[in-house]
N, C-alpha and C positions, 0 to 999 in steps of 0.2 A: 585664620582657622575658621572654616565654615561653621555656621550655626547648626546646632543639632536639629534635624527634621523630626517633628513630633508626628508620628503616625497614629491614626485612630485605632483603638484597640479592637481587635476582631471579636465578634460575638461568639461565645462558646457554642459548640454544636447542640448542647442540651437546651439552650435558650431558643435557638431556631426551631428545634423540634417542638418545644412548648408553644411557640407562636403559631406554628402550623396547626397544631392540635386545637388551639383556641379558634383559629379562623375556620377550620373544618367543622368544629362543634357548633359555632355560630351559624354557619351556612346550613348545617343539617337541621338545627332548630328552626331556622327561617323556612326551610322547605316543609318541615312538618307542620308548622303553623299555617303556611299557605294551603297545604292539603286539607287540614282541618277546617279552615275557613271556607274553602270551596265545597267541602262536604256539608258544612252547616247551611250554606246558602242553597245547595241543592235540596237539602231536607226541608228548607223553608218554602221552596217554590210551590209545592202543592197547597200548602196552607194559604200562601198569598193569593194563588189562583182561585181558591175557594172563597176567600174573603172578597176579592173583586167580583166574582160571579154572584155573590149574595146581594150585590148592589146593582145588578143589571136586570133589565126587563127580559122576558122570554125571547122576544124577537132579537134583542141585542146579543143574547147568548149564542144565537145561531149565526148571525151575520158577522160578529166580531168577538169570538169567544175568549181571545187572549188580550184584548185591548182594555184600556181604562173605561170605566162607565161614563157615558155622556152626561147623564143626570142620575145621581145616586137614588136608587129605589129603596128608601127606608121602609116602605110599605111591605116589602118582602118579609121583614122581621115580624111585623104585625100579623101577616098571614101565617107565618110559621108558628107564632105563639097561639093563634086561634086554632091551628091544626088543619089537616086536610078536610075536604067537604064531607066525606063519608067516614071520618075518623073521630078522634077525640082531641081536646086541646093539648098543647105541648106540656103544660105542667102536670097533666095526668100521666103522660108517658114518662116524664122525668121522675115522678113519684114511684112508678113501677120499677124504673131502672135503679133508683136508690134502694128500694126494698130488696131486689134481686142481688145487687152488688154487695149490700151490707151483709145479708145472710151468707152469701157465698164466701166473702172474704173472712168474716168472723169464724165460720165453721172450718173453712179450708186452711187458713193460716193458723188457727188455734190448734187443730189436730196435727197439722204439719210441723209446727214448732215443737210440740211435745215429742212427736215421733223422731224429729231430727236430733233433738238432744239425747234421746235414748240411743239412736244409732251412732252418734258421735262418742258417747261415753262407754259403750259396750263393745267388746271385741269377741265375736263368735261367728260360726258358720251361718247360723240363722240370721243374725243381723247383717252379715255380708250379703246373704241372699236377698233380704228385704231391700237393701240399698239398690241392688241390681234390678229388683222388681219395680221400684219406683222409677228408675231410669227408663225401663221398658214402657211404663205407663205414660211417660212424657212423650215417647215416640208414637203412641197410639193415636191415629187420626180420630178426632171427635165424631166425624160423620158416620163412622161404623157403629156408633152407639145410639144413633137417633131412633131407629125403629124399636130396639129393645126398650129404650127409655120411654118412648111414647106408649108402648104397650103397658109397661109397669105403671106409669103415672095415670093412664086411663083407668086401669083396674083399681087403683087407689082412689079414684074420683078426685084427682088433684089437677086436672087440666085447667088451663087459664089461671094459674096461681103463681104470681111472681115469687112468693116465698118458697114454693116447691121448686121453682126454677133456680132459686138461690141455693138450695140444698144441693142440686145437681152441679151447679157451678162450683160449690165447695169441693165436690169430688174431683173436679178437674184441676182445681187450684192446689189441692193437697200434694200431689207428687212434685210439682215445681217448688212449692214451699219447703218440702222435705229436703230436696237436693240443695237448694240455696242456703237454707239455714243450717244444714249439716256441715257444709263447707265452712260456714262462719263459726259454728260451735267447735269444729275441729281445731281451730286456732285460738280458742278462748283459753285464757290462763287458768289452769285447774287449781293453782295455789289459792285463789280466792274462794273457790268452792270448798277446798279442804280446810281452809281457815275457818269458814263458817261452820263446818261440821265439828271442828275442835271446840267451838263455842257452844255446841249443843244443838245445832240446826240439823234437821233431817235433809234427805236428798231433795224432797219436794220443797221444803222451806228455802233451801239454798237456791234452788231453781227460780222460785218466785221472787225472793228478796234480793238475790245477787245477780243471777244470770239475766233475767228478763229486763231489769232496769238498765243494765249495761248494753242490752241488745236493741234498744229503741231505734237506732239508726238502721240496723239491718232489717228489723221488722217493718219499718217505714218504707224501705226500698222495695221489699217484697210486696208490700201492700199496694204501692203505686204501680209496680210492674204488672201484678195480677189484676189490679183495679182497671187498668186499661183493657184487659181481656174481658172482664165481666161487664164493663160499661159499653163496650163496642160489639159484643157478641150478637150475631144476627141469626145464624142458621138454626140453632137449637131453640132460640126464643120464638122464631116463626113457626116451629113445629109444635111447641107445647102451649103457646099462648094463642088460643083460638078466638076468645072473646075480644072485641075491639077495646073494651075498657081495661083489659089486663096487659096490653102490649107495652113493650119497652120502647125506648127512643129509637134504636136502629130499625125496629119493625115499623114504628109509626112513621119514620121518614119515607119508607117505601110507599105509603099510602098517597103521597103527593103525585104519584105516577098512576094515572088511570088508564082505561082502555083506549080512550080517544084523545086525551090531552095530558100534558105533564107541566106542572108548575115548577120549573127548574129553579127560578129565583128563590121561591119559598123553601125549596128543598136544600139549596146551598145555605140559606139563612139558618134553617134548623140544624144543619151540620155544624155551622160555626157556634151556635148556641150549645150544641151537644159537647163539642170538644173544649169549650172554654173552661169548665171546672177542672179538667185534667191538666190543662196548661197552667192554670193558676196554682194548683196544688204543687205541681213540680217546681214552678218558679219560687214558691215560698219555702219549700223544704229540700231543694236539691243539695244545699251545703250540708244540712244535717244528715242527709242520706249518705253523702260521700264521707263525712267525718265518722258516721256510725259504722260504716263498712270497714273502716280502718281501726276501730277501737280495739278489736281483738289483738291485732298486731302491736298496737301502741301500748297495751297493758303488759305485754310480755317482759 
């Protein structure tokens, strides 16, 4: 009698389908990771090119703009710190930028956060109109406001004032802060606010003691996003800051370019010194920003 032949058990159709799904999902994740890696490298190329250019002599920037520096010119950073010949030192431009950005972010995000909470909590035609109004303000090109703002600031006698420029920055920051923070507050769990009211807190007390502490991540995200705008803004600063001692960093960088000569090495060095604080802040707080933007959904 022949021995029984043991045949391998066939894999059920459901198992084959699950295997295909795992392989397809893994391949898709790999492609997404590769695309994100290419995107990140492409985003880093301008920064890398600027860093290499900051270590080159002017002649080398013309003859070999994309190559590695033959001999690093660290003197470019010293020249950038001393400032252009007809301008002021770097630290003075940095101080003016800090003043303008601080005033702009404090006023714009402060007003915008309060307005966003009110728009998220109230439902009426007026608040719906205000929400659309802020969206329209975001789409408004800042350049169309330069002449009216120059006339207004000149009549107030506040030209060449970094603080006055910061107040104007706050007006531009407010609409974006309202839209971003309103989207965050719309997902904020209202049970926490109602529980605070049951304990005797007013609407303002609940906002200050409950909502704001739990919104630190979202506020930090908006601060960094809008801080990039206020730190790098050039057009309005060049119109309103006429005195050499009142100029911000972007305006001060343009002074390295004269009528007959351009110190490109020092200009690139000052660029690297200008973007360094933003890069450091984002590197330190990017995880808190991401976690903070998810806190509303996580508390539900």
